[in-house]
C-alpha positions in Angstrom: 7.2 24.1 8.4 6.0 21.5 10.6 7.8 18.3 11.6 8.8 15.7 14.0 11.9 16.7 15.2 14.2 14.4 17.7 16.2 16.5 20.1 17.9 13.7 22.3 19.1 10.2 21.0 16.7 7.4 22.2 14.2 9.5 23.0 10.8 10.0 20.9 10.8 13.0 18.5 8.1 15.6 19.0 6.0 17.7 16.8 7.4 21.3 16.6 8.6 24.1 14.1 11.6 23.3 11.9 13.3 25.6 9.3 12.2 24.9 5.9 14.8 22.8 3.9 17.1 24.5 1.3 18.0 22.2 -1.6 21.8 21.8 -2.8 22.9 21.4 -6.1 21.3 17.9 -7.6 18.5 18.2 -4.6 14.7 18.6 -4.9 12.0 19.7 -2.5 8.8 17.2 -2.2 5.8 18.5 -0.4 5.8 14.8 1.7 2.0 13.6 2.1 2.9 10.4 3.8 6.0 8.5 5.7 6.1 5.2 7.2 8.0 4.5 10.9 10.3 2.1 9.9 12.8 0.0 12.6 15.6 1.6 10.9 14.4 5.4 11.8 14.4 4.1 15.7 18.0 2.5 15.1 19.4 5.3 13.9 17.6 7.7 16.2 19.1 5.8 19.4 22.6 7.3 18.6 23.9 3.2 19.0 24.2 2.4 15.1 26.7 1.2 13.0 26.0 4.8 11.1 27.2 6.5 14.3 25.3 9.2 16.3 23.2 11.3 14.0 23.6 15.6 15.0 20.4 16.7 16.7 18.4 17.9 16.6 17.6 16.6 13.0 14.0 15.1 11.2 13.8 11.1 11.1 12.2 9.6 8.4 14.2 7.5 5.7 11.6 7.0 3.2 8.5 8.8 2.1 5.8 10.0 -0.4 4.9 13.4 -1.7 4.5 15.8 -4.5 7.1 17.6 -6.3 7.4 21.1 -5.0 10.7 22.5 -6.9 13.2 20.8 -8.7 15.3 20.1 -12.0 14.8 16.9 -13.2 10.9 16.4 -12.6 8.1 19.1 -13.2 6.1 20.6 -10.3 3.3 18.3 -9.1 4.7 15.2 -9.9 3.4 12.6 -7.6 7.0 10.5 -6.1 8.3 8.0 -3.6 11.8 8.7 -2.4 14.4 7.6 0.4 16.6 9.6 2.8 19.9 9.1 4.7 17.9 10.7 7.7 19.9 9.4 11.0 22.9 7.7 8.6 24.2 11.3 7.2 23.9 14.3 8.3 20.4 16.0 7.2 16.6 15.9 7.6 14.5 12.9 6.5 10.9 12.7 5.7 8.9 13.2 8.7 8.4 17.1 7.9 5.8 19.0 5.4 8.8 19.6 3.2 11.6 17.5 2.4 15.0 18.0 0.4 15.8 14.8 -1.6 18.6 14.1 -4.1 17.3 14.0 -7.6 18.5 9.9 -7.6 16.6 9.2 -4.9 13.1 10.6 -6.5 10.8 7.5 -8.1 7.8 9.3 -9.9 4.7 7.3 -9.4 2.2 6.4 -11.7 0.1 3.3 -10.2 -2.7 4.3 -8.5 -2.1 3.1 -5.1 -2.7 5.3 -2.1 0.0 7.4 -0.6 -0.4 5.7 2.6 -0.2 2.4 1.0 3.0 3.3 -1.3 4.3 4.4 2.1 3.7 1.2 3.6 4.9 -1.1 1.2 8.0 1.1 0.2 11.4 0.0 0.4 10.1 -3.5 1.9 8.4 -4.4 -1.2 11.7 -3.9 -3.2 13.6 -5.8 -0.6 11.1 -8.5 -1.2 11.0 -8.2 -5.1 14.7 -8.4 -5.1 15.4 -11.0 -2.9 12.8 -13.3 -4.8 13.8 -12.4 -8.2 17.7 -11.6 -8.1 19.0 -13.1 -5.1 16.3 -16.3 -4.4 15.9 -16.1 -8.5 12.9 -18.0 -7.6 11.2 -20.3 -10.1 7.6 -21.2 -10.5 6.4 -24.0 -8.8 9.0 -23.8 -5.8 8.5 -24.0 -2.1 8.7 -20.5 0.0 9.4 -20.0 3.3 8.8 -16.3 4.8 10.3 -16.2 8.3 8.5 -12.7 9.9 5.5 -12.9 7.9 3.3 -11.2 9.9 6.0 -7.8 9.4 5.9 -5.5 6.6 8.7 -7.4 4.4 7.2 -10.7 5.1 4.1 -9.7 3.4 5.1 -8.0 0.7 7.3 -11.2 0.1 4.4 -13.1 0.3 2.9 -10.9 -2.1 4.9 -10.7 -4.5 6.0 -15.1 -4.0 2.6 -15.6 -5.5 2.9 -13.0 -8.3 6.0 -15.3 -9.1 3.9 -18.3 -9.2 5.6 -20.1 -6.2 4.0 -23.8 -5.4 3.1 -23.4 -1.6 4.4 -20.4 0.4 4.3 -21.0 4.2 5.1 -18.1 6.8 6.6 -18.2 10.0 4.8 -15.6 12.7 4.9 -14.7 16.6 1.1 -13.8 17.3 -2.1 -14.2 16.2 -2.3 -10.9 14.7 0.5 -11.4 12.8 -0.8 -14.7 11.5 -4.1 -13.2 10.3 -1.4 -10.6 8.5 0.2 -13.3 6.7 -3.0 -15.1 5.8 -4.0 -11.8 4.5 -1.2 -11.6 2.0 -1.6 -14.7 0.8 0.2 -17.7 2.5 -1.2 -21.1 2.0 0.1 -22.2 5.3 1.4 -20.3 8.7 3.5 -21.5 11.6 3.9 -20.4 15.2 7.5 -19.4 16.1 8.8 -21.3 19.2 12.5 -20.8 21.0 12.6 -24.4 20.8 14.9 -24.8 17.6 14.3 -28.7 17.6 10.9 -28.4 18.0 10.5 -25.4 15.6 12.1 -27.4 12.9 9.5 -30.4 13.7 6.8 -28.0 13.0 8.1 -26.5 9.8 8.9 -30.0 8.5 5.3 -31.3 9.0 3.9 -27.5 7.4 6.2 -27.9 4.4 6.3 -31.7 4.1 10.1 -31.5 4.7 11.6 -29.1 2.7 11.5 -25.8 0.6 13.7 -24.2 -2.1 13.5 -20.4 -1.0 14.0 -19.1 2.6 13.4 -15.5 2.9 14.6 -14.3 6.3 14.7 -10.9 8.0 14.8 -12.4 11.0 18.0 -14.7 11.8 18.7 -16.4 14.7 16.6 -19.6 16.1 14.2 -19.5 13.3 16.9 -19.0 10.7 18.7 -22.3 12.2 15.2 -24.1 12.2 14.9 -23.1 8.2 18.3 -23.9 6.8 17.6 -27.5 8.0 14.6 -27.7 5.3 16.5 -27.1 2.3 16.0 -28.8 -0.4 18.3 -29.8 -2.8 19.6 -26.6 -4.5 17.7 -24.9 -2.0 18.7 -20.9 -1.2 18.0 -19.1 2.5 18.3 -15.2 2.0 18.8 -13.1 5.4 17.9 -9.4 4.9 17.8 -8.5 8.6 18.7 -9.9 12.0 15.0 -9.0 13.9 15.6 -12.2 16.1 19.4 -11.8 16.7 22.9 -11.5 14.7 23.7 -15.6 14.9 22.4 -18.9 13.5 23.9 -22.2 13.0 24.1 -23.7 10.0 25.0 -27.4 9.6 28.0 -28.1 6.9 26.7 -31.4 6.1 23.7 -30.1 5.2 24.4 -27.7 3.5 27.1 -29.6 1.5 24.7 -32.9 0.7 22.0 -30.3 -0.8 24.4 -27.8 -2.9 22.5 -25.4 -0.6 22.9 -21.7 -0.7 22.8 -19.0 2.6 22.6 -15.6 0.8 23.2 -11.9 2.3 20.7 -9.2 0.8 20.6 -5.0 1.4 18.5 -2.5 -0.4 21.8 -0.6 0.1 23.5 -2.7 -2.7 21.3 -1.5 -5.2 21.1 1.2 -7.9 18.8 3.9 -8.6 17.3 1.8 -11.5 17.4 -1.5 -9.7 15.1 0.2 -7.0 13.2 2.3 -9.2 12.1 -0.8 -11.3 11.8 -3.2 -8.3 9.5 -0.3 -6.7 7.6 0.1 -10.3 6.9 -3.5 -10.5 5.6 -3.9 -7.3 3.2 -1.0 -6.8 2.0 -2.5 -10.5 0.8 -5.4 -8.5 -0.3 -3.6 -5.3 -2.9 -1.5 -7.5 -4.3 -5.0 -8.8 -4.4 -6.3 -5.2 -1.8 -9.2 -5.5 0.6 -7.2 -2.8 -0.8 -5.8 0.3 1.1 -4.6 3.7 -1.5 -3.8 6.5 -1.0 -0.4 8.1 -2.4 2.1 10.0 -2.4 6.3 9.8 -1.2 8.4 12.2 -1.3 12.4 12.1 2.1 13.9 12.4 1.0 15.8 15.7 0.9 12.4 17.3 4.7 11.1 16.0 5.8 10.7 19.4 3.1 8.1 20.8 3.4 6.3 17.1 7.3 6.2 17.9 7.0 4.6 21.6 4.0 2.1 20.0 6.3 1.3 17.4 9.5 0.9 19.7 7.3 -1.6 22.0 5.9 -3.6 19.2 2.4 -2.3 20.0 1.1 -2.4 16.1 -1.2 -3.9 14.3 1.1 -3.4 10.8 3.0 -0.7 9.5 2.4 3.1 10.8 2.5 5.4 8.4 2.1 9.5 9.5 0.5 11.3 7.6 1.6 14.9 6.9 
């Protein structure tokens, strides 16, 4: 089969022939149609992640969309979304014509959403839905601040916040392109990021009126430090990433005086049922145009260039490989 094959840690994968997957007990074979290139793919392939260096050669791709070819649990031809452990454990991922997927990680798709759009939303949509509903327990009318609002998680979180009837949705972005993506996703206000925490705090205060009830934070660092100062009484900051660093500073007096909460989140803590229900809910709203993630498609033979663009941050949205 054709696949994107990583031969050396830290280098882009190349388009090449690769052995067809052989399913083991409890696995299905999926013919892949679309697969997003996400930061986790690059982290795992670097050989420096906390998962350890994956054996090479292997096929990256931790998410994908396709149709079932062989399965004991779903009929052939069933359209599915799936997750893989490629780069986190031995085995190949979604950047290939065929992929062996644990049956428990298959999610049958019913919503009329294009395969590439499903791939772009994917687990970012799951994270957005679960951080706002399960961890933050957002209530109608509450004010939401989304850090990294131009990214896939940020765009999805903006859409989910609107679906859940948030009162005001403010996004934080670094570039004009990201600002436009956040506005297209439904943000009411967009604040430009600045590295000076005091200046950034002032900008947030001006845009939000001085307080927010929920912060969705996939970036941490200076942005989280400033955002925590905006928490209202009973406010909740949910962190699900560290794109801007692994450390932030929180004021004890602010947290105590406002009974505010700093919460962590990872998709890895979800059960298969939670993941399935969250994605199904997100795609139902995506089909109605209420949740969107900007993306562009790249053909599988161009995977090396797409990989390099993702690494350099030179994208106009999520890159999705079409197989």
